C-alpha positions in Angstrom: -0.1 -0.1 0.4 1.3 3.6 -0.7 0.5 6.4 0.9 0.6 9.6 -0.8 2.2 12.4 1.2 0.4 16.1 -0.1 2.7 18.8 -1.2 2.6 22.7 -0.5 3.7 23.6 -4.1 4.9 22.3 -7.3 7.3 23.6 -9.8 9.0 20.6 -11.8 9.6 19.7 -15.1 9.2 15.9 -15.9 9.2 13.5 -18.7 7.1 10.8 -19.1 7.6 7.1 -21.1 7.2 7.3 -24.3 2.9 6.7 -25.7 1.6 2.6 -25.4 -0.4 3.7 -27.7 1.5 4.5 -30.3 4.7 2.1 -29.1 1.9 -1.1 -29.5 0.6 0.6 -33.1 4.1 0.8 -34.4 5.2 -2.7 -33.3 2.8 -4.1 -35.3 3.7 -1.5 -38.3 7.3 -2.8 -37.8 6.8 -6.6 -37.6 4.6 -6.6 -40.8 7.3 -4.2 -42.7 9.4 -5.6 -44.6 12.7 -5.5 -43.3 14.5 -3.6 -39.9 12.7 -0.9 -38.5 14.2 1.3 -35.4 11.7 2.4 -32.5 13.1 5.2 -31.0 11.4 5.8 -27.1 9.3 3.3 -26.9 7.4 2.6 -23.4 9.3 -0.3 -21.8 6.1 -1.9 -19.7 4.0 -4.7 -19.0 1.5 -4.2 -21.6 3.9 -3.8 -24.3 5.6 -6.8 -23.4 2.7 -8.5 -23.8 2.8 -7.6 -27.0 6.4 -7.7 -28.2 6.6 -11.6 -26.5 3.6 -12.5 -28.7 5.3 -10.9 -31.9 8.7 -13.2 -31.3 6.2 -16.1 -30.5 4.7 -15.6 -33.9 8.2 -15.6 -35.6 9.2 -11.9 -35.6 12.4 -10.6 -33.8 12.6 -7.7 -32.0 15.6 -6.3 -29.9 14.3 -4.2 -26.8 17.1 -2.0 -26.3 17.2 0.8 -23.1 15.8 3.5 -25.5 15.7 2.2 -29.2 14.0 -1.3 -29.9 14.8 -2.7 -33.0 12.4 -4.8 -35.2 12.6 -7.5 -37.7 9.9 -7.4 -40.0 9.6 -10.1 -42.7 6.9 -8.8 -44.7 3.9 -10.1 -43.6 4.8 -13.1 -43.2 3.2 -15.1 -39.5 4.4 -18.2 -38.2 1.9 -20.0 -35.9 3.1 -20.5 -32.2 3.8 -24.0 -30.6 2.1 -22.4 -27.5 -0.8 -20.6 -25.9 -0.2 -16.3 -26.7 -1.5 -15.0 -23.4 -1.8 -11.3 -23.2 -2.8 -10.5 -19.7 -5.2 -7.9 -19.9 -3.7 -5.9 -22.5 -7.1 -5.0 -24.5 -4.7 -3.1 -27.0 -2.8 -6.1 -27.6 -5.3 -8.9 -27.6 -7.7 -7.1 -30.3 -4.2 -5.8 -32.4 -2.8 -9.3 -32.2 -6.1 -10.7 -33.1 -5.8 -9.5 -36.4 -2.5 -10.2 -37.0 -2.5 -13.9 -36.0 -4.9 -14.2 -38.7 -2.4 -13.3 -41.3 -0.9 -16.6 -40.2 -1.2 -20.2 -42.0 -2.1 -22.8 -38.8 -4.2 -22.9 -35.5 -3.3 -19.5 -32.9 -4.8 -19.3 -29.4 -5.3 -16.3 -27.9 -6.1 -15.5 -24.1 -5.5 -13.5 -21.1 -6.0 -12.8 -17.4 -9.6 -13.2 -15.7 -10.7 -9.7 -16.9 -10.0 -10.0 -20.2 -12.4 -13.1 -20.6 -14.5 -10.4 -19.8 -13.8 -7.9 -21.8 -15.9 -8.1 -25.8 -14.3 -8.9 -28.8 -17.3 -10.1 -30.6 -17.3 -7.3 -33.4 -13.8 -7.4 -34.1 -14.5 -11.7 -34.6 -17.5 -10.7 -37.1 -15.7 -7.9 -39.2 -12.5 -10.8 -39.6 -14.9 -13.7 -40.6 -15.9 -11.2 -43.6 -12.4 -11.4 -44.3 -12.7 -15.3 -44.4 -11.2 -15.6 -41.2 -12.3 -18.9 -39.3 -12.1 -17.2 -35.6 -14.7 -18.3 -32.6 -14.7 -17.4 -29.0 -13.8 -20.9 -27.0 -16.2 -20.1 -24.1 -18.8 -19.1 -26.8 -19.3 -15.7 -24.2 -18.2 -13.0 -27.4 -14.6 -12.7 -25.3 -11.3 -14.3 -25.2 -10.0 -17.1 -25.0 -10.3 -17.1 -29.1 -9.7 -19.9 -31.3 -8.4 -19.1 -35.2 -7.5 -21.7 -38.1 -6.0 -19.4 -39.4 -5.3 -19.5 -43.7 -4.5 -15.4 -44.8 -7.4 -12.5 -44.6 -9.8 -12.7 -47.8 -9.9 -9.4 -48.3 -12.9 -7.7 -50.1 -16.0 -6.1 -48.5 -16.2 -6.6 -44.8 -18.7 -4.6 -41.7 -17.3 -3.7 -38.4 -20.8 -4.4 -36.2 -19.6 -1.2 -34.0 -17.6 1.7 -33.4 -17.7 1.4 -29.7 -14.5 0.4 -29.3 -11.5 2.2 -31.6 -9.1 -0.8 -30.9 -11.0 -3.2 -33.0 -11.4 -0.9 -36.0 -7.7 -0.1 -35.2 -6.8 -3.7 -35.5 -8.2 -4.5 -38.6 -7.0 -1.2 -40.4 -3.4 -2.3 -39.6 -3.7 -6.1 -41.4 -5.7 -5.1 -44.1 -3.0 -4.1 -46.5 -1.9 -8.2 -46.5 -5.3 -9.0 -47.4 -5.6 -11.2 -50.9 -7.5 -9.1 -52.7 -8.1 -5.3 -51.8 -9.8 -4.3 -48.8 -12.8 -2.2 -47.7 -14.5 -1.7 -44.3 -17.7 0.2 -43.3 -18.3 0.9 -39.5 -21.8 0.9 -38.1 -23.0 3.5 -35.8 -20.9 6.4 -34.4 -17.1 6.0 -34.1 -16.0 6.6 -30.4 -12.3 7.6 -29.7 -11.7 8.7 -32.8 -8.3 10.8 -31.8 -7.0 6.7 -32.0 -8.1 5.8 -35.3 -6.5 8.8 -36.5 -3.3 8.0 -34.5 -3.4 4.3 -36.1 -3.9 6.0 -40.2 -1.3 8.2 -38.9 1.1 5.6 -38.3 0.4 3.6 -41.1 1.1 6.5 -43.3 4.4 7.0 -41.7 5.3 3.1 -42.8 4.1 3.8 -46.6 0.3 2.4 -47.0 -2.1 5.7 -46.8 -6.0 4.9 -46.2 -8.6 6.3 -48.0 -11.8 7.0 -45.4 -14.6 9.6 -45.1 -14.4 12.3 -42.3 -16.4 10.0 -40.0 -14.5 7.3 -39.9 -17.2 5.1 -41.0 -16.0 3.7 -44.8 -12.7 2.6 -45.3 -10.7 1.5 -48.8 -7.3 0.0 -47.8 -4.9 -0.5 -50.8 -3.0 -3.6 -50.8 1.0 -3.2 -49.6 3.2 -4.2 -47.6 5.1 -1.8 -44.7 8.3 -0.1 -45.1 11.2 -0.6 -42.7 12.3 2.8 -41.0 12.9 4.8 -37.9 9.9 5.7 -36.1 9.8 7.9 -33.2 7.5 7.9 -30.2 6.5 10.6 -28.5 5.6 11.1 -24.6 2.3 9.5 -23.2 -0.2 12.1 -22.7 -2.1 9.6 -21.0 0.3 9.3 -18.6 1.3 13.5 -18.8 -2.4 13.8 -17.2 -1.2 13.1 -14.0 1.2 15.5 -13.9 -0.8 18.0 -15.4 -3.6 17.7 -13.1 -1.4 17.4 -9.9 -0.2 21.0 -11.1 -3.9 22.1 -11.7 -5.5 20.8 -8.1 -2.5 22.4 -6.2 -1.8 25.7 -8.0 1.3 24.4 -8.5 3.5 24.7 -12.0 4.2 21.6 -14.3 6.0 21.5 -17.4 6.1 17.8 -19.8 8.7 17.8 -21.9 8.5 15.5 -24.1 4.8 15.6 -25.1 4.8 18.2 -28.2 2.4 20.6 -29.7 0.2 19.2 -31.7 0.3 15.8 -30.2 -0.8 12.5 -32.2 -2.7 11.9 -29.3 -6.0 12.6 -28.5 -5.6 12.4 -24.8 -3.9 15.3 -24.9 -6.8 17.1 -25.5 -7.3 16.8 -21.8 -5.2 20.2 -21.9 -7.3 22.9 -22.9 -10.5 21.3 -20.9 -8.0 21.8 -17.9 -7.4 25.2 -18.9 -11.5 25.6 -19.7 -11.1 25.0 -15.6 -9.1 28.2 -15.1 -5.8 27.0 -15.6 -3.2 28.5 -17.9 -1.6 26.6 -20.2 1.7 27.5 -22.5 4.2 25.8 -25.0 7.6 25.3 -23.9 9.7 24.0 -26.1 8.8 20.3 -27.4 6.8 19.9 -24.0 3.7 21.6 -22.9 3.6 23.8 -19.1 0.6 24.1 -17.3 0.0 26.8 -14.5 -2.7 25.6 -12.0 -4.7 28.7 -10.4 -6.3 29.1 -6.7 -10.1 28.5 -8.2 -11.2 26.3 -10.4 -14.6 25.7 -11.5 -16.5 22.9 -13.0 -17.2 22.2 -17.5 -19.2 20.1 -19.0 -17.7 18.1 -21.5 -18.1 15.0 -24.1 -15.4 12.6 -23.8 -16.1 9.9 -25.9 -12.8 10.9 -27.7 -10.7 10.9 -24.1 -11.8 8.1 -22.2 -8.3 6.7 -20.8 -8.4 10.4 -18.8 -11.6 10.4 -17.4 -10.6 9.3 -14.1 -8.0 12.5 -14.1 -10.6 14.7 -14.7 -12.9 14.0 -12.3 -10.3 13.9 -9.6 -9.5 17.7 -10.5 -13.4 18.2 -10.8 -13.5 17.1 -6.7 -11.2 19.9 -6.2 -13.2 22.5 -8.6 -16.1 24.5 -7.3 -19.4 23.7 -9.0 -20.5 20.9 -11.6 -18.6 19.0 -13.3 -20.6 16.3 -16.2 -18.6 13.9 -18.0 -20.6 12.7 -21.1 -20.2 9.8 -23.6 -18.6 7.5 -21.3 -20.3 4.3 -21.0 -17.4 2.2 -22.9 -15.5 3.2 -20.0 -17.3 -0.3 -18.4 -15.4 -2.9 -20.7 -11.8 -1.3 -19.2 -9.3 -3.0 -17.2 -11.9 -2.6 -14.5 -15.5 -1.0 -15.1 -13.8 2.3 -14.7 -17.0 4.6 -14.6 -18.3 2.7 -11.6 -15.0 2.6 -10.1 -14.1 6.2 -10.0 -17.3 7.3 -8.3 -16.9 4.4 -5.9 -13.2 6.0 -4.8 -14.3 9.6 -5.2 -17.5 9.0 -2.9 -14.8 7.2 -0.1 -12.8 10.6 -0.2 -16.0 12.3 0.6 -17.0 13.9 -2.6 -20.9 13.9 -3.8 -20.9 11.8 -7.2 -23.6 10.9 -9.7 -23.6 7.8 -11.6 -25.2 7.6 -15.1 -25.6 4.3 -17.8 -22.9 6.6 -20.2 -22.0 10.0 -18.1 -20.9 11.1 -14.6 -21.3 13.8 -11.9 -19.1 15.4 -9.8 -19.9 18.2 -7.6 -17.0 20.3 -7.0 -16.3 21.6 -3.6 -13.0 23.2 -4.0 -11.6 20.0 -2.4 -13.3 21.2 1.2 -14.9 18.2 3.2 -12.8 15.7 1.1 -10.5 13.5 3.7 -7.7 10.8 3.1 -9.1 6.9 2.4 -7.9 3.8 1.4 -7.9 3.3 -2.8 -8.7 0.3 -4.4 -7.7 0.5 -7.5 -9.2 -3.0 -9.5 -6.0 -3.9 -10.9 -6.2 -0.7 -12.8 -3.0 1.6 -13.4 -5.1 4.3 -14.4 -6.9 4.5 -11.0 -3.8 4.1 -9.3 -2.4 6.9 -11.3 -5.7 9.1 -11.2 -5.8 8.7 -7.4 -2.0 9.3 -6.2 -3.2 13.2 -7.8 -5.5 13.4 -4.9 -3.2 12.5 -2.3 -1.1 15.7 -2.9 -4.0 17.8 -1.6 -5.3 15.5 0.9 -3.8 13.8 3.5 -4.2 10.2 4.6 -4.8 8.6 0.5 -3.6 5.3 0.6 -3.0 3.4 -3.1 -3.5 0.2 -2.2 -2.0 -2.5 -5.2 0.6 0.7 -5.9 2.2 -2.1 -8.5 -0.4 -2.6 -10.4 1.3 1.1 -12.7 4.1 -1.4 -14.5 1.5 -2.2 -16.9 1.6 1.3 -18.7 4.4 3.2 -16.0 6.9 0.8 -14.5 8.3 4.2 -12.8 5.5 6.2 -12.4 6.0 6.1 -8.1 9.3 7.3 -8.6 8.9 10.0 -11.5 5.9 10.9 -9.2 8.3 12.5 -6.6 10.2 14.6 -8.8 6.8 16.7 -7.9 8.0 17.3 -4.6 
């Protein structure tokens, strides 16, 4: 259990690890490329370790140095592994690598931890079947474990029956250039988390494949081809930077995150203008972003459909604002590492915050921090719960974070860097 000690003031410059989302996308593109790529500044974490180890099981050599990873792609050739591919609770890798496995020839079994077996993957399965993939959910739940009898992608037209998880869409796009025939993809319904789809398209373009799509990300034509090997620079993780910007916001301090650029490929950098709406001052600082907190924050109403991973961060800041903060369009938080919508409000309630939970929204009645008190915070084995509520402990004494090592999923040295705020 980790006790968070409040601070009287913050004036710090921090550097965050590479983006988890970009690292995982670049790993897939590099693995499918024809030749050897170098990923510069990747995130070394539990999740990216699962991804790279699974690629190695599929016949791709990945050399992981301290700040540079070399990925030796084989032009789309994927080997059937001699054992199950286990991906923990890495939802992104499970969805991405299911499609990568479909490019192979032979049997693949993909599984994860108990929580991963509760996280749906049925829409992705349906779209892959449209491209001729033999795939099934072992327990008939539409969740892992999965079995594939792979023989490559046929291509042609397929439909993704829902866009609620952008990971399904990104997974399909990343492998589509390797289909036997040119591939088209139609998405039914609204696509949530669009910045993650834009990120995928950007990575694909950088590796040499340009996709034709409409502005709503519901219709795609993907050309046949192979990714080109390259050196790819990965920017700092905006989701992980959010905790440091939030720390400045609630303490009235100043924090510069030196390696999240403007503009950023990451949608979660959009938290910064939201904090500005609440009263903070934002400025560009070299290749980074500086946020200066203020004595008084104001509640806001916001649609967070495109930024689900920083909802816990915003919710914690909202508890220290004045007035009501309404966070809408977040039903997809319920299928993350835990039911984040419910979990965030439960733990804020433990600390004395007045909150409301809806099916797809949350309301935090901010009191400027008045009446907030310490509590043992349950993290639900969810890294973002641990890091978000660590921020609350900078203002409120007595905050204890249970299972604090869960941060290894995305930010292994978080607690060390968090100390830089002192």
